[in-house]
Steps between C-alpha positions, in 0.01 A plus 500: 500500500729777338629758748494868391687784664510862419816726561479873483819697428606186295714682243814501694681441841302322764192453300683327207695278737179382692313444162788280384507305815127455514501365148765250597258409778217415256305818493366672186569868532305826457771772469405870563704814475537823319746393227358246253850425346645423834199285588539301180849414589376354830224319314771340286683367807169361647415328164857368488408328829213329331228717634237734348551882545268788453678848488277807570622849506313666788560784754395341827411834635221558246177322582379457145841351385491245794147391418611445147800302618274266702263469220756378272634259765165353567424463128810307437537282821172516675653504857785640698691319777767739598539880466844648570430877553849609411471827299636788693670843481714710717500874556795757471734520798412858600436668826157421643375868472618506129280207383229620255132369482591339165793314645308369788197395290714323233635265767171447660325416168740220416609364831175508682205556278647277235540215746153553627349509151679172394418326833124605460479353171692191597276455805193511298624252240630263781165521666307423188702223359463126533676372711487799703794683662851620422807685625590867494873585569579871562844637443564706806851624580723506806384879506166350617684446820790770502519796266800637298578866530307711269254239397159603650262424209653150437536415873136609559347289227698208604377527863149530336566175305544316827155609614356394162674148521344447848152621387497262192625214704220549740220580250596209265457228762140404417603451121841325543685812390813567688753784500853539597780758470864467394722788630814523282831661588766590241425230226745561208311662201544796266304701756744435788824545305551833666537321838842377399620870473348625833164554670410762761508356853317621804822644643549729204764291342479354141620143487491218249266218591507120439242342269374159446425295190142576377448118451489478872201714509330295217575190720326654792193608311491158331490337844210728613320436180539118513334460836162319523226760582464352855840662578627839452815705557354829614831681509843417370818713497780400249788738507881523431652361806744783559282800404456772762159415630517286833624679804729797445614410147 
């Protein structure tokens, strides 16, 4: 039976790396993101690995666009074995009392509501399909355990993702639907390039931080995705070994 995976935020960075890896693992891919041109680049890499790719431009924070995404995926493939809930956004690094309603809501819409909307549609499809079941993998963050300075919207949503992961893992048991979370620290992508110049630390200093190859994240997600449904990685942390996270930095 052909295996199908969906990756949100698949146009660049972690999403693109994971999509490439899953294609090499034998998955057909549904690729979602806001930028159609970037998705088509990822689709070309998936097809070069010998798999089918469906690229759908969608804002995961908008219910109608998520429904259309899953309608297209269902029409083309008829099933979904893995959802990698990867799309995310960060807020501005400003003092807590300076955060605006709009800045807060923008992060919540993508990171939390978007993950919920995609997971809900995936859950329904996995529940209906034959054979029943599937796997949802949420992209958390090490911020789901420890915040960075000036990151309240991002940190709050990633803590919420942890609760969402546990709830889906519990509620999916009767239908062979499982859910896990990968918490990532300092993967080398365009979004984290600024880490090489310096990041605010809890003691007020600004220091460069080590990063890791994004392919190591793809390898971790691939392991989670490849497990039989009788087994699950509920939480995995993959991080740059020398980044200031464990202990006192």
